[in-house]
All heavy atoms as an XYZ file, in Angstrom:
881
protein
N     -33.299    108.945    157.170
C     -32.538    109.722    158.045
C     -31.999    110.969    157.389
O     -31.338    110.801    156.343
C     -31.431    108.913    158.651
C     -30.636    109.636    159.707
S     -29.279    108.646    160.432
C     -30.123    107.108    160.868
N     -32.230    112.110    157.988
C     -31.703    113.318    157.303
C     -30.188    113.570    157.628
O     -29.594    112.853    158.377
C     -32.560    114.555    157.627
C     -32.355    115.011    159.049
O     -31.408    114.711    159.788
O     -33.318    115.791    159.505
N     -29.676    114.570    156.925
C     -28.192    114.937    157.003
C     -27.785    115.246    158.547
O     -26.852    114.672    159.026
C     -27.833    115.986    156.104
C     -27.928    115.515    154.675
C     -26.372    116.471    156.362
C     -27.962    116.614    153.622
N     -28.541    116.035    159.076
C     -28.262    116.482    160.533
C     -28.270    115.272    161.448
O     -27.357    115.113    162.275
C     -29.202    117.569    160.956
C     -28.960    118.883    160.318
C     -29.949    120.003    160.896
O     -30.349    119.910    162.069
O     -30.184    120.945    160.137
N     -29.172    114.354    161.307
C     -29.209    113.199    162.164
C     -28.028    112.317    161.971
O     -27.430    111.760    162.911
C     -30.541    112.341    161.856
C     -31.743    113.063    162.373
C     -32.943    112.339    161.961
O     -33.080    111.760    160.804
N     -33.916    112.223    162.776
N     -27.518    112.194    160.734
C     -26.328    111.397    160.458
C     -25.145    112.065    161.090
O     -24.315    111.424    161.679
C     -26.159    111.173    158.945
C     -27.255    110.294    158.374
C     -27.111    110.027    156.984
N     -26.100    108.895    156.850
C     -25.981    108.200    155.786
N     -26.663    108.474    154.765
N     -25.146    107.141    155.761
N     -25.029    113.319    161.011
C     -23.923    114.042    161.729
C     -24.011    113.902    163.179
O     -22.978    113.715    163.836
C     -23.844    115.538    161.269
C     -23.101    115.748    160.055
C     -23.653    115.675    158.727
C     -21.754    116.211    160.120
C     -22.885    115.980    157.601
C     -20.993    116.461    158.933
C     -21.607    116.355    157.698
N     -25.160    114.001    163.687
C     -25.336    113.766    165.215
C     -25.025    112.361    165.631
O     -24.347    112.200    166.623
C     -26.826    114.122    165.577
C     -27.200    115.483    165.498
C     -28.710    115.828    165.617
O     -29.519    114.851    165.795
N     -29.037    117.021    165.517
N     -25.318    111.345    164.815
C     -25.062    109.980    165.188
C     -23.543    109.703    165.088
O     -23.026    109.159    166.061
C     -25.715    109.023    164.318
C     -27.248    108.951    164.566
C     -28.018    108.030    163.618
N     -27.440    106.733    163.314
C     -27.552    105.635    164.116
N     -28.247    105.762    165.241
N     -26.909    104.505    163.711
N     -22.891    110.209    164.138
C     -21.389    109.891    164.039
C     -20.654    110.708    165.110
O     -19.652    110.169    165.726
C     -20.795    110.178    162.603
C     -19.504    109.445    162.456
C     -20.804    111.680    162.283
C     -18.930    109.398    161.057
N     -21.151    111.896    165.339
C     -20.460    112.736    166.361
C     -20.702    112.166    167.793
O     -19.747    112.080    168.579
C     -21.046    114.242    166.343
O     -20.786    114.764    165.087
C     -20.409    115.021    167.427
N     -21.854    111.612    168.024
C     -22.121    110.994    169.302
C     -21.261    109.757    169.522
O     -20.812    109.572    170.614
N     -21.045    108.960    168.499
C     -20.222    107.793    168.543
C     -18.789    108.245    168.885
O     -18.151    107.632    169.795
C     -20.209    107.089    167.234
C     -19.210    106.007    167.125
C     -19.464    104.758    167.723
C     -18.001    106.158    166.458
C     -18.494    103.754    167.674
C     -16.973    105.142    166.395
C     -17.269    103.956    167.044
N     -18.255    109.242    168.203
C     -16.896    109.726    168.540
C     -16.829    110.255    169.854
O     -15.833    109.981    170.695
C     -16.453    110.704    167.462
C     -16.379    110.069    166.078
C     -15.131    111.342    167.817
C     -16.198    111.067    164.890
N     -17.804    111.034    170.318
C     -17.691    111.682    171.556
C     -17.711    110.663    172.720
O     -17.110    110.800    173.706
C     -18.777    112.678    171.784
C     -18.596    113.984    171.089
C     -17.528    114.895    171.713
O     -17.230    114.663    172.911
O     -16.981    115.682    171.095
N     -18.491    109.586    172.421
C     -18.610    108.542    173.389
C     -17.179    107.873    173.609
O     -16.904    107.252    174.705
C     -19.603    107.546    173.108
N     -16.391    107.810    172.621
C     -15.002    107.250    172.681
C     -14.114    108.233    173.330
O     -13.174    107.846    174.101
C     -14.487    106.918    171.336
C     -15.349    106.095    170.379
C     -15.546    104.643    170.704
N     -16.536    104.375    171.781
C     -17.833    104.475    171.640
N     -18.404    104.835    170.572
N     -18.621    104.132    172.695
N     -14.273    109.529    173.074
C     -13.317    110.526    173.639
C     -13.549    110.919    175.039
O     -12.706    111.146    175.903
C     -13.461    111.801    172.747
C     -12.905    111.717    171.355
C     -13.032    113.045    170.659
C     -11.470    111.298    171.219
N     -14.862    111.074    175.524
C     -15.163    111.565    176.778
C     -14.499    110.836    177.910
O     -13.988    111.539    178.803
C     -16.712    111.531    176.990
O     -17.291    112.447    176.026
C     -17.151    112.106    178.331
N     -14.469    109.464    177.956
C     -13.712    108.835    179.000
C     -12.249    109.119    179.104
O     -11.671    109.029    180.245
C     -13.951    107.319    178.696
C     -15.139    107.313    177.818
C     -15.060    108.468    177.028
N     -11.653    109.590    177.994
C     -10.249    109.912    178.028
C      -9.981    111.154    178.836
O      -8.862    111.441    179.257
C      -9.703    110.091    176.644
C      -9.915    108.823    175.693
C      -9.428    109.073    174.293
C      -9.078    107.636    176.299
N     -11.036    112.029    179.074
C     -10.934    113.211    179.828
C     -11.372    113.040    181.296
O     -11.216    114.044    182.006
C     -11.743    114.350    179.116
C     -11.112    114.868    177.950
C     -11.439    114.292    176.658
C     -10.347    115.983    177.857
C     -10.866    114.723    175.488
C      -9.804    116.429    176.662
C     -10.112    115.821    175.519
N     -11.853    111.942    181.594
C     -12.513    111.741    182.934
C     -11.546    111.354    183.949
O     -10.926    110.175    183.983
C     -13.676    110.662    182.795
C     -14.463    110.529    184.028
O     -14.154    111.215    185.069
O     -15.444    109.808    183.948
N     -11.253    112.301    185.013
C     -10.297    111.864    186.044
C     -10.782    110.716    186.891
O      -9.923    109.984    187.454
C     -10.198    113.141    186.931
C     -10.837    114.200    186.032
C     -11.742    113.602    185.083
N     -12.125    110.450    186.910
C     -12.632    109.281    187.616
C     -12.132    107.940    187.003
O     -12.138    106.959    187.667
C     -14.176    109.285    187.595
N     -11.731    107.975    185.806
C     -11.208    106.826    185.135
C      -9.641    106.788    185.253
O      -8.984    105.969    184.584
C     -11.507    106.782    183.668
C     -13.043    106.588    183.410
O     -13.682    106.002    184.247
N     -13.553    107.100    182.298
N      -9.103    107.655    186.088
C      -7.723    107.628    186.281
C      -6.992    108.491    185.273
O      -5.764    108.516    185.189
N      -7.669    109.274    184.404
C      -7.072    110.052    183.412
C      -6.652    111.338    183.910
O      -7.445    112.090    184.566
C      -8.076    110.238    182.214
O      -7.446    111.083    181.221
N      -5.497    111.769    183.596
C      -5.071    113.145    183.821
C      -4.774    113.897    182.583
O      -4.197    114.979    182.516
C      -3.894    113.235    184.789
C      -2.594    112.505    184.189
O      -2.757    111.792    183.174
O      -1.600    112.622    184.816
N      -5.199    113.253    181.463
C      -4.971    113.815    180.140
C      -6.073    114.768    179.747
O      -7.161    114.665    180.308
C      -4.906    112.639    179.075
C      -3.673    111.747    179.214
N      -2.416    112.227    179.209
C      -3.679    110.468    179.459
C      -1.580    111.210    179.446
N      -2.358    110.111    179.580
N      -5.786    115.556    178.832
C      -6.819    116.540    178.298
C      -6.691    117.841    178.911
O      -7.168    118.826    178.354
N      -6.232    117.913    180.206
C      -6.255    119.242    180.789
C      -4.869    119.795    181.029
O      -4.771    120.964    181.355
C      -6.951    118.996    182.239
C      -8.330    118.482    182.075
C      -8.556    117.101    182.401
C      -9.360    119.186    181.576
C      -9.864    116.588    182.259
C     -10.625    118.598    181.423
C     -10.912    117.300    181.788
N      -3.873    119.034    180.795
C      -2.482    119.464    181.040
C      -1.952    120.103    179.777
O      -2.548    120.314    178.764
N      -0.641    120.381    179.867
C       0.035    120.898    178.761
C       1.040    119.953    178.066
O       1.884    120.365    177.306
C       0.799    122.283    179.115
C      -0.099    123.363    179.495
S      -1.334    123.689    178.235
C      -0.434    124.446    176.947
N       0.858    118.643    178.450
C       1.702    117.671    177.831
C       1.141    117.376    176.393
O       0.082    117.783    176.050
C       1.659    116.312    178.631
C       0.239    115.870    178.890
O      -0.535    116.478    179.667
O      -0.116    114.880    178.188
N       1.987    116.678    175.583
C       1.524    116.468    174.151
C       0.257    115.586    174.067
O      -0.516    115.856    173.181
C       2.769    115.782    173.448
C       3.852    116.773    173.100
O       3.595    117.962    173.150
O       4.934    116.257    172.666
N       0.080    114.640    174.957
C      -1.093    113.788    174.949
C      -2.343    114.616    175.125
O      -3.300    114.512    174.477
C      -1.026    112.648    175.895
O       0.142    111.875    175.573
C      -2.259    111.768    175.869
N      -2.326    115.493    176.163
C      -3.429    116.331    176.481
C      -3.732    117.289    175.334
O      -4.880    117.441    174.972
C      -3.157    117.161    177.777
O      -3.037    116.351    178.870
N      -2.667    117.867    174.693
C      -2.888    118.776    173.643
C      -3.512    118.043    172.521
O      -4.426    118.510    171.776
C      -1.521    119.359    173.185
C      -1.096    120.321    174.249
C       0.354    120.893    173.868
N       0.799    121.797    174.901
C       1.914    122.376    174.818
N       2.782    122.103    173.905
N       2.324    123.176    175.866
N      -3.073    116.838    172.159
C      -3.617    116.025    171.072
C      -5.026    115.683    171.226
O      -5.814    115.665    170.414
C      -2.831    114.748    170.940
N      -5.455    115.311    172.563
C      -6.834    115.016    172.883
C      -7.706    116.245    172.697
O      -8.765    116.121    172.113
C      -6.889    114.477    174.298
C      -6.497    113.183    174.610
C      -6.402    112.814    176.040
C      -7.341    112.045    173.809
N      -7.208    117.366    173.194
C      -8.011    118.642    173.011
C      -8.177    118.944    171.549
O      -9.219    119.311    171.098
C      -7.374    119.821    173.698
C      -7.548    119.713    175.229
C      -7.293    120.972    175.955
N      -5.956    121.545    175.658
C      -4.831    121.314    176.338
N      -4.807    120.422    177.284
N      -3.695    121.861    176.004
N      -7.098    118.799    170.800
C      -7.144    119.174    169.322
C      -8.108    118.185    168.608
O      -8.913    118.656    167.755
C      -5.732    118.982    168.715
N      -8.096    116.952    169.022
C      -9.058    115.979    168.414
C     -10.511    116.379    168.700
O     -11.367    116.445    167.871
C      -8.709    114.545    168.866
C      -9.650    113.459    168.311
C      -9.690    113.435    166.748
C      -9.246    112.089    168.889
N     -10.765    116.712    170.009
C     -12.079    117.083    170.427
C     -12.528    118.348    169.720
O     -13.666    118.451    169.186
C     -12.148    117.271    171.873
C     -13.578    117.729    172.359
C     -13.786    117.534    173.803
N     -14.451    116.243    173.989
C     -14.632    115.709    175.181
N     -14.194    116.262    176.178
N     -15.282    114.591    175.228
N     -11.652    119.385    169.571
C     -11.983    120.587    168.910
C     -12.383    120.298    167.473
O     -13.213    120.865    166.870
C     -10.930    121.623    169.027
C     -10.619    122.104    170.389
C      -9.398    122.673    170.724
C     -11.594    122.060    171.409
C      -9.160    123.052    172.022
C     -11.310    122.445    172.660
C     -10.081    122.928    173.039
O      -9.868    123.380    174.277
N     -11.596    119.410    166.742
C     -11.823    119.044    165.407
C     -13.187    118.382    165.228
O     -13.921    118.791    164.287
C     -10.656    118.121    164.917
O      -9.381    118.826    164.996
C     -11.018    117.652    163.498
N     -13.494    117.534    166.141
C     -14.828    116.924    166.077
C     -15.923    117.907    166.251
O     -16.915    117.971    165.528
C     -14.901    115.768    167.156
C     -16.426    115.294    167.243
C     -13.964    114.585    166.757
N     -15.771    118.782    167.212
C     -16.767    119.823    167.429
C     -16.945    120.670    166.278
O     -18.036    121.053    165.865
C     -16.424    120.605    168.694
C     -16.550    119.850    169.971
C     -16.000    120.559    171.221
O     -15.274    121.553    171.057
N     -16.394    120.092    172.390
N     -15.794    121.170    165.633
C     -15.901    122.042    164.442
C     -16.578    121.290    163.278
O     -17.409    121.827    162.576
C     -14.526    122.516    164.117
N     -16.184    120.052    162.996
C     -16.753    119.249    161.824
C     -18.152    118.936    162.037
O     -18.891    118.767    161.108
C     -15.880    118.057    161.601
N     -18.627    118.878    163.283
C     -20.049    118.489    163.557
C     -21.006    119.677    163.507
O     -22.163    119.463    163.602
C     -20.134    117.713    164.935
O     -19.883    118.466    165.937
N     -20.475    120.875    163.568
C     -21.328    122.041    163.521
C     -21.910    122.409    162.161
O     -21.388    123.243    161.453
C     -20.545    123.235    164.138
N     -22.943    121.664    161.823
C     -23.510    121.772    160.417
C     -24.956    122.299    160.337
O     -25.485    122.357    159.252
C     -23.372    120.408    159.683
C     -21.944    119.899    159.609
C     -24.235    119.279    160.339
N     -25.506    122.600    161.454
C     -26.905    122.933    161.481
C     -27.298    124.039    160.549
O     -28.161    123.915    159.701
C     -27.421    123.254    162.900
C     -27.454    122.018    163.769
O     -27.411    120.881    163.372
N     -27.541    122.226    165.073
N     -26.501    125.178    160.586
C     -26.781    126.244    159.740
C     -26.469    125.880    158.244
O     -27.204    126.429    157.372
N     -25.506    125.043    158.013
C     -25.140    124.713    156.634
C     -26.268    123.952    156.005
O     -26.615    124.086    154.874
C     -23.858    123.815    156.582
C     -22.584    124.596    156.786
C     -21.424    123.704    156.857
C     -22.356    125.650    155.699
N     -26.833    122.951    156.733
C     -27.936    122.117    156.184
C     -29.073    122.963    155.833
O     -29.725    122.777    154.780
C     -28.315    121.002    157.192
C     -29.526    120.231    156.730
C     -27.078    120.035    157.332
N     -29.411    123.943    156.715
C     -30.531    124.861    156.382
C     -30.217    125.706    155.189
O     -31.132    125.789    154.285
C     -30.745    125.786    157.669
C     -31.914    126.725    157.395
C     -32.077    127.679    158.601
O     -31.833    127.299    159.800
O     -32.415    128.862    158.383
N     -29.031    126.219    155.028
C     -28.690    127.014    153.818
C     -28.733    126.189    152.518
O     -29.062    126.671    151.494
C     -27.245    127.585    153.956
C     -27.139    128.712    154.937
C     -27.684    129.966    154.254
C     -27.397    131.172    155.245
N     -28.467    132.165    155.119
N     -28.439    124.919    152.665
C     -28.497    124.000    151.546
C     -29.863    124.060    150.851
O     -29.998    123.992    149.739
C     -28.112    122.588    152.018
C     -27.912    121.583    150.919
C     -27.468    120.234    151.599
N     -26.904    119.455    150.460
C     -27.616    118.265    150.160
N     -28.729    117.894    150.726
N     -27.081    117.558    149.189
N     -30.876    124.129    151.753
C     -32.300    124.062    151.270
C     -32.824    125.438    150.853
O     -33.623    125.635    149.983
C     -33.168    123.424    152.303
C     -32.803    122.017    152.771
C     -32.646    121.108    151.542
O     -33.480    121.166    150.603
O     -31.703    120.229    151.571
N     -32.389    126.477    151.595
C     -32.951    127.854    151.441
C     -32.179    128.765    150.518
O     -32.711    129.824    150.138
C     -33.146    128.543    152.756
O     -31.862    128.710    153.387
C     -34.106    127.718    153.693
N     -30.950    128.404    150.183
C     -30.138    129.302    149.414
C     -29.509    128.453    148.253
O     -28.308    128.067    148.285
C     -29.053    129.914    150.271
N     -30.302    128.194    147.165
C     -29.808    127.470    146.101
C     -28.528    127.955    145.434
O     -27.727    127.146    144.896
C     -30.962    127.300    145.105
C     -32.006    128.167    145.571
C     -31.683    128.636    146.961
N     -28.363    129.177    145.457
C     -27.145    129.865    144.885
C     -25.876    129.417    145.680
O     -24.757    129.547    145.156
C     -27.296    131.308    144.728
C     -27.289    132.086    146.039
C     -28.585    132.153    146.802
O     -29.572    131.463    146.461
O     -28.633    132.814    147.828
N     -26.068    128.996    146.923
C     -24.925    128.567    147.692
C     -24.718    127.072    147.797
O     -23.810    126.648    148.448
C     -25.061    129.121    149.161
C     -25.093    130.654    149.268
C     -25.346    131.020    150.729
C     -23.825    131.277    148.745
N     -25.586    126.321    147.115
C     -25.645    124.860    147.302
C     -24.291    124.204    147.045
O     -23.891    123.381    147.797
C     -26.721    124.289    146.343
C     -26.862    122.814    146.297
C     -27.821    122.250    147.323
N     -27.783    120.851    147.333
C     -28.853    120.089    147.172
N     -30.027    120.634    146.957
N     -28.744    118.845    147.304
N     -23.618    124.537    146.099
C     -22.332    123.980    145.751
C     -21.335    124.176    146.822
O     -20.615    123.282    147.222
C     -21.777    124.442    144.367
C     -20.431    123.773    143.988
C     -20.004    124.269    142.628
O     -20.585    125.079    141.949
N     -18.821    123.711    142.166
N     -21.252    125.284    147.367
C     -20.294    125.674    148.379
C     -20.683    124.970    149.689
O     -19.803    124.428    150.396
C     -20.172    127.235    148.614
C     -19.386    127.601    149.851
C     -19.734    127.931    147.364
N     -21.933    124.961    149.980
C     -22.490    124.244    151.242
C     -22.149    122.829    151.080
O     -21.716    122.225    152.018
C     -23.990    124.639    151.373
C     -24.575    123.729    152.442
C     -24.152    126.067    151.783
N     -22.452    122.246    149.956
C     -22.138    120.786    149.762
C     -20.713    120.454    149.920
O     -20.391    119.464    150.598
C     -22.629    120.289    148.355
C     -24.196    120.126    148.327
O     -24.833    120.129    149.403
O     -24.665    119.831    147.246
N     -19.856    121.303    149.419
C     -18.373    121.057    149.666
C     -17.997    121.150    151.143
O     -17.259    120.338    151.557
C     -17.634    122.098    148.862
C     -17.612    121.929    147.359
C     -16.942    123.023    146.549
O     -16.557    124.044    147.169
N     -16.710    122.787    145.310
N     -18.634    122.107    151.828
C     -18.295    122.157    153.283
C     -18.885    120.961    153.991
O     -18.143    120.344    154.840
C     -18.915    123.421    153.847
N     -20.050    120.513    153.701
C     -20.667    119.409    154.347
C     -19.900    118.119    153.990
O     -19.600    117.258    154.822
C     -22.067    119.178    153.999
C     -23.054    120.205    154.484
C     -24.425    120.085    153.835
C     -23.167    120.090    156.080
N     -19.478    117.984    152.759
C     -18.621    116.789    152.364
C     -17.326    116.768    153.116
O     -16.877    115.748    153.620
C     -18.312    116.892    150.859
C     -19.520    116.633    150.033
C     -19.251    116.978    148.538
O     -18.185    117.331    148.144
O     -20.244    116.892    147.712
N     -16.629    117.944    153.234
C     -15.403    117.904    154.049
C     -15.639    117.565    155.475
O     -14.919    116.758    156.018
C     -14.728    119.369    153.911
C     -13.562    119.491    154.830
N     -12.402    118.981    154.480
C     -13.580    120.122    155.993
C     -11.588    119.252    155.510
N     -12.201    119.972    156.375
N     -16.608    118.134    156.070
C     -16.877    117.899    157.470
C     -17.204    116.372    157.705
O     -16.763    115.786    158.659
C     -18.097    118.698    158.055
C     -17.648    120.241    158.123
O     -16.457    120.587    157.802
N     -18.506    120.996    158.674
N     -18.044    115.805    156.809
C     -18.415    114.403    156.949
C     -17.122    113.568    156.808
O     -16.877    112.622    157.565
C     -19.347    113.952    155.936
C     -19.654    112.522    156.066
C     -19.127    111.459    155.323
C     -20.496    111.849    157.009
N     -19.573    110.275    155.796
C     -20.434    110.478    156.810
C     -21.345    112.428    158.111
C     -21.116    109.586    157.691
C     -21.970    111.456    158.883
C     -21.949    110.078    158.661
N     -16.264    113.796    155.831
C     -15.091    113.073    155.651
C     -14.130    113.186    156.806
O     -13.514    112.188    157.131
C     -14.382    113.573    154.342
C     -15.104    113.104    153.103
O     -15.960    112.177    153.215
O     -14.851    113.688    152.025
N     -14.031    114.297    157.408
C     -13.287    114.452    158.723
C     -13.859    113.546    159.839
O     -13.033    112.612    160.394
C     -13.310    115.929    159.254
C     -12.685    115.940    160.654
C     -12.405    116.813    158.288
N     -15.083    113.587    160.046
C     -15.732    112.722    161.054
C     -15.595    111.223    160.736
O     -15.397    110.412    161.548
C     -17.239    113.169    161.245
C     -17.410    114.536    161.879
C     -18.894    114.882    161.791
C     -16.866    114.625    163.294
N     -15.855    110.958    159.454
C     -15.661    109.501    158.994
C     -14.400    108.901    159.231
O     -14.196    107.862    159.771
C     -16.050    109.411    157.516
C     -16.001    108.015    157.047
C     -16.426    108.026    155.456
N     -15.534    108.691    154.672
C     -14.960    108.134    153.677
N     -15.150    106.890    153.308
N     -14.081    108.767    153.012
N     -13.375    109.744    158.971
C     -11.936    109.316    159.213
C     -11.644    109.100    160.695
O     -11.008    108.152    160.987
C     -10.957    110.363    158.670
O     -11.096    110.461    157.194
N     -12.192    109.952    161.543
C     -11.960    109.848    162.942
C     -12.715    108.620    163.429
O     -12.205    107.814    164.238
C     -12.343    111.072    163.711
C     -11.410    112.259    163.229
C     -12.340    110.781    165.209
C     -11.900    113.595    163.842
N     -14.031    108.428    163.110
C     -14.756    107.305    163.532
C     -14.175    106.040    163.094
O     -14.255    105.012    163.905
C     -16.222    107.423    163.050
N     -13.564    105.883    161.980
C     -13.070    104.664    161.489
C     -11.889    104.108    162.389
O     -11.512    102.957    162.256
C     -12.721    104.746    160.072
C     -13.989    104.782    159.140
C     -13.757    104.582    157.821
N     -13.445    103.207    157.563
C     -13.344    102.708    156.287
N     -13.438    103.488    155.245
N     -13.024    101.430    156.135
N     -11.336    104.985    163.158
C     -10.321    104.538    164.101
C     -10.801    103.553    165.102
O     -10.092    102.710    165.658
C      -9.659    105.728    164.915
C      -8.925    106.688    164.060
S      -7.550    105.924    163.259
C      -7.954    106.264    161.549
N     -12.218    103.522    165.258
C     -12.863    102.581    166.163
C     -13.757    101.667    165.385
O     -14.777    101.244    165.866
C     -13.672    103.308    167.191
C     -12.829    104.094    168.234
C     -12.296    103.475    169.304
C     -12.505    105.431    168.240
N     -11.514    104.507    170.018
C     -11.746    105.716    169.370
C     -12.785    106.530    167.400
C     -11.242    106.885    169.761
C     -12.248    107.725    167.700
C     -11.502    107.975    168.825
N     -13.379    101.319    164.210
C     -14.190    100.474    163.280
C     -14.500     99.100    163.943
O     -15.579     98.509    163.616
C     -13.500    100.316    162.044
C     -14.283     99.794    160.839
C     -13.634     99.960    159.512
O     -12.583    100.612    159.399
O     -14.247     99.347    158.563
N     -13.630     98.660    164.832
C     -13.864     97.373    165.430
C     -14.660     97.426    166.808
O     -14.970     96.460    167.400
C     -12.468     96.690    165.785
C     -11.653     97.549    166.704
O     -11.945     98.823    166.925
O     -10.738     96.991    167.436
N     -15.111     98.656    167.055
C     -16.004     98.835    168.308
C     -17.386     98.312    167.997
O     -17.934     98.537    166.921
C     -16.001    100.372    168.629
C     -16.634    100.688    170.007
N     -18.029    100.608    170.201
C     -16.043    100.824    171.158
C     -18.209    100.889    171.480
N     -16.983    101.024    172.030
N     -18.080     97.658    168.973
C     -19.394     97.176    168.745
C     -20.389     98.208    168.429
O     -21.471     97.842    167.763
C     -19.714     96.487    170.051
C     -18.717     96.795    171.015
C     -17.539     97.418    170.333
N     -20.251     99.444    168.732
C     -21.261    100.453    168.432
C     -20.902    101.105    167.072
O     -21.753    102.027    166.604
C     -21.147    101.646    169.454
C     -21.722    101.118    170.834
O     -22.447    100.133    170.869
O     -21.421    101.696    171.868
N     -19.853    100.783    166.422
C     -19.599    101.318    165.084
C     -20.584    100.703    164.089
O     -20.866     99.566    164.138
C     -18.204    100.902    164.700
C     -17.706    101.564    163.352
C     -17.153    102.770    163.357
C     -17.959    100.926    162.141
C     -16.732    103.421    162.177
C     -17.523    101.459    160.959
C     -16.958    102.738    160.967
N     -21.240    101.604    163.377
C     -22.148    101.057    162.366
C     -21.686    101.338    160.914
O     -20.874    102.212    160.707
C     -23.549    101.779    162.554
O     -23.440    103.200    162.205
C     -24.040    101.555    163.934
N     -22.209    100.635    160.015
C     -21.778    100.722    158.577
C     -22.059    102.154    158.039
O     -21.296    102.520    157.196
C     -22.671     99.739    157.777
C     -22.249     99.679    156.345
C     -23.024     98.607    155.656
C     -22.711     98.628    154.131
N     -23.448     97.695    153.357
N     -23.003    102.880    158.589
C     -23.284    104.243    158.102
C     -22.112    105.138    158.323
O     -22.029    106.097    157.684
C     -24.542    104.819    158.744
C     -24.424    105.384    160.071
C     -25.620    106.086    160.693
O     -25.876    107.155    160.285
O     -26.271    105.487    161.434
N     -21.324    104.843    159.296
C     -20.097    105.665    159.567
C     -19.066    105.556    158.493
O     -18.096    106.328    158.441
C     -19.496    105.408    160.899
C     -20.434    105.627    162.110
C     -20.316    104.917    163.245
C     -21.488    106.494    161.967
C     -21.190    105.181    164.331
C     -22.405    106.729    163.043
C     -22.211    105.923    164.289
N     -19.157    104.588    157.644
C     -18.221    104.352    156.572
C     -18.720    105.020    155.206
O     -17.957    105.021    154.274
C     -18.057    102.850    156.285
C     -17.354    102.118    157.432
C     -17.392    100.647    157.177
C     -16.130    100.107    156.653
N     -16.057     98.601    156.596
N     -19.887    105.443    155.251
C     -20.532    106.051    154.035
C     -19.712    107.247    153.575
O     -19.117    107.969    154.272
C     -21.896    106.490    154.278
N     -19.492    107.257    152.204
C     -18.911    108.437    151.613
C     -19.801    109.645    151.661
O     -21.070    109.499    151.769
C     -18.551    108.030    150.101
C     -17.491    106.986    150.035
N     -16.149    107.335    150.201
C     -17.587    105.694    149.806
C     -15.477    106.264    150.020
N     -16.264    105.252    149.807
N     -19.195    110.790    151.625
C     -19.967    112.058    151.759
C     -21.018    112.198    150.684
O     -22.118    112.579    150.984
C     -19.054    113.233    151.637
O     -18.199    113.266    150.515
N     -20.800    111.708    149.469
C     -21.825    111.853    148.452
C     -23.034    110.966    148.788
O     -24.108    111.280    148.258
C     -21.259    111.584    147.045
C     -20.590    110.236    146.908
C     -21.119    109.000    146.551
C     -19.093    110.022    146.952
N     -20.187    108.008    146.573
C     -18.986    108.613    146.741
C     -18.042    110.749    147.166
C     -17.707    107.984    146.742
C     -16.820    110.212    147.190
C     -16.583    108.874    146.911
N     -22.832    109.820    149.452
C     -23.951    109.015    149.889
C     -24.820    109.741    150.976
O     -25.982    109.645    151.020
C     -23.476    107.691    150.339
C     -22.894    106.810    149.209
O     -23.328    106.939    148.122
O     -21.995    106.086    149.540
N     -24.126    110.415    151.772
C     -24.733    111.153    152.957
C     -25.552    112.241    152.422
O     -26.698    112.445    152.864
C     -23.652    111.609    153.994
C     -24.333    112.467    155.064
C     -23.017    110.357    154.697
N     -25.019    112.977    151.510
C     -25.612    114.216    151.009
C     -26.591    113.903    149.848
O     -27.383    114.712    149.479
C     -24.619    115.220    150.493
C     -23.623    115.752    151.590
C     -22.639    116.735    151.007
C     -24.352    116.392    152.685
N     -26.429    112.712    149.213
C     -27.303    112.377    148.136
C     -26.972    113.155    146.929
O     -27.904    113.589    146.113
N     -25.708    113.525    146.772
C     -25.349    114.250    145.528
C     -24.824    113.322    144.436
O     -24.409    112.262    144.675
C     -24.227    115.344    145.912
C     -24.808    116.406    146.705
C     -23.034    114.764    146.525
């Protein structure tokens, strides 16, 4: 499995946990208001979206060897952010061992 696929899988797992929290059909009024819970939910979702935006980085890793160290640092940081968030649901049946992997294992560095 390549790096982008691993990022997609962990992001999909997290998004599947977050999306119902924004769904009014589930009785939720959170996420859209200006209360602290809504703000926290939006902040978490934005953090996940930012950390999962790695497509261009992965490409640069292969095509710009002079940037490899910087790109690897960015990818490591993004993976660690997503890993920390995903581990909040470590007891969920869809949580897989790969979500616990350290960034150096994901990148193969």
